[in-house]
Kinemage of the C-alpha trace (Angstrom):
@kinemage 1
@onewidth
@group {chain A} dominant
@subgroup {mainchain}
@vectorlist {calphas} color= white
{ca met a 1} P 107.234 108.722 89.579
{ca ser a 2} L 106.411 111.240 86.912
{ca lys a 3} L 105.087 108.593 84.579
{ca arg a 4} L 101.739 109.307 82.953
{ca arg a 5} L 98.986 106.762 83.478
{ca arg a 6} L 95.853 106.036 81.528
{ca val a 7} L 92.823 105.239 83.623
{ca arg a 8} L 89.928 103.338 82.116
{ca leu a 9} L 86.602 104.692 83.296
{ca pro a 10} L 83.909 102.113 83.986
{ca thr a 11} L 80.828 102.317 81.799
{ca pro a 12} L 77.414 102.838 83.402
{ca ser a 13} L 76.603 99.166 82.770
{ca asp a 14} L 79.892 98.124 84.429
{ca leu a 15} L 78.996 100.257 87.456
{ca his a 16} L 75.545 98.685 87.562
{ca val a 17} L 77.007 95.164 87.653
{ca glu a 18} L 80.047 96.020 89.823
{ca pro a 19} L 79.238 99.124 91.942
{ca pro a 20} L 82.640 99.057 93.752
{ca leu a 21} L 84.349 100.093 90.497
{ca gly a 22} L 83.409 103.741 91.145
{ca pro a 23} L 84.885 104.076 94.638
{ca leu a 24} L 87.889 101.965 93.610
{ca leu a 25} L 88.602 104.375 90.763
{ca leu a 26} L 88.503 107.280 93.207
{ca leu a 27} L 90.801 105.412 95.598
{ca glu a 28} L 93.273 104.697 92.797
{ca leu a 29} L 93.331 108.343 91.725
{ca ala a 30} L 93.593 109.632 95.311
{ca ala a 31} L 96.538 107.338 96.077
{ca ala a 32} L 98.347 108.401 92.885
{ca val a 33} L 97.823 112.095 93.618
{ca ala a 34} L 98.884 111.659 97.256
{ca ala a 35} L 102.137 109.943 96.228
{ca arg a 36} L 102.957 112.746 93.798
{ca ala a 37} L 102.085 115.440 96.329
{ca leu a 38} L 104.340 113.830 98.929
{ca arg a 39} L 107.208 113.732 96.429
{ca ala a 40} L 106.627 117.362 95.503
{ca arg a 41} L 106.606 118.438 99.152
{ca his a 42} L 109.518 116.249 100.254
{ca val a 43} L 111.874 116.246 97.288
{ca ala a 44} L 114.465 114.320 99.327
{ca ile a 45} L 112.308 111.176 99.331
{ca gln a 46} L 113.008 110.673 95.632
{ca gly a 47} L 116.606 109.765 96.419
{ca asp a 48} L 118.334 107.434 98.833
{ca phe a 49} L 117.527 107.194 102.539
{ca tyr a 50} L 119.802 109.243 104.798
{ca pro a 51} L 120.375 108.336 108.461
{ca asp a 52} L 119.889 111.969 109.533
{ca glu a 53} L 116.456 112.265 107.862
{ca thr a 54} L 113.678 113.619 110.025
{ca asp a 55} L 110.874 111.289 111.008
{ca glu a 56} L 108.529 113.327 108.830
{ca val a 57} L 110.632 112.769 105.705
{ca thr a 58} L 111.062 109.063 106.448
{ca thr a 59} L 107.314 108.682 106.981
{ca ala a 60} L 106.607 110.591 103.761
{ca arg a 61} L 108.978 108.240 101.900
{ca val a 62} L 107.200 105.149 103.244
{ca leu a 63} L 103.758 106.638 102.636
{ca ala a 64} L 104.594 107.582 99.030
{ca tyr a 65} L 105.826 104.031 98.418
{ca glu a 66} L 102.663 102.572 99.965
{ca cys a 67} L 100.488 104.911 97.887
{ca asp a 68} L 102.284 103.681 94.752
{ca ala a 69} L 101.684 100.084 95.790
{ca leu a 70} L 98.015 100.788 96.513
{ca thr a 71} L 97.613 102.538 93.157
{ca gln a 72} L 99.064 99.542 91.345
{ca thr a 73} L 97.056 96.986 93.323
{ca val a 74} L 93.757 98.789 92.801
{ca ser a 75} L 94.551 99.306 89.123
{ca asp a 76} L 95.288 95.597 88.692
{ca tyr a 77} L 92.099 94.615 90.505
{ca arg a 78} L 89.947 97.024 88.502
{ca gly a 79} L 91.574 95.814 85.292
{ca arg a 80} L 90.734 92.212 86.118
{ca ile a 81} L 87.116 93.106 86.886
{ca leu a 82} L 86.779 95.144 83.680
{ca ala a 83} L 88.338 92.335 81.629
{ca arg a 84} L 85.902 89.834 83.139
{ca leu a 85} L 82.960 92.103 82.413
{ca ala a 86} L 84.093 92.574 78.807
{ca arg a 87} L 84.502 88.798 78.438
{ca glu a 88} L 81.035 88.180 79.894
{ca arg a 89} L 79.507 90.759 77.540
{ca ser a 90} L 81.113 89.093 74.520
{ca glu a 91} L 79.801 85.691 75.636
{ca trp a 92} L 76.255 86.997 76.064
{ca pro a 93} L 74.188 85.332 73.326
{ca phe a 94} L 71.667 88.137 72.803
């Protein structure tokens, strides 16, 4: 995946209300960087699986896929939290 991603940083008030947003952002970024690093190191994992692959390459392929899944899951979760916080701020009467 060489696709560029935009990451929305939580505001200080968002971090005050939902402290896990900070560590979750770091987790999302770390998983994305790890997936890209694995693909850079093991270029073969970008293609099809080969029966004569080493265990290291197969593990790197699975790990890169799992890092992508984790990145997407954390991004979705953070997005839902940030959307809720924005909605709550707009509903605040003061």
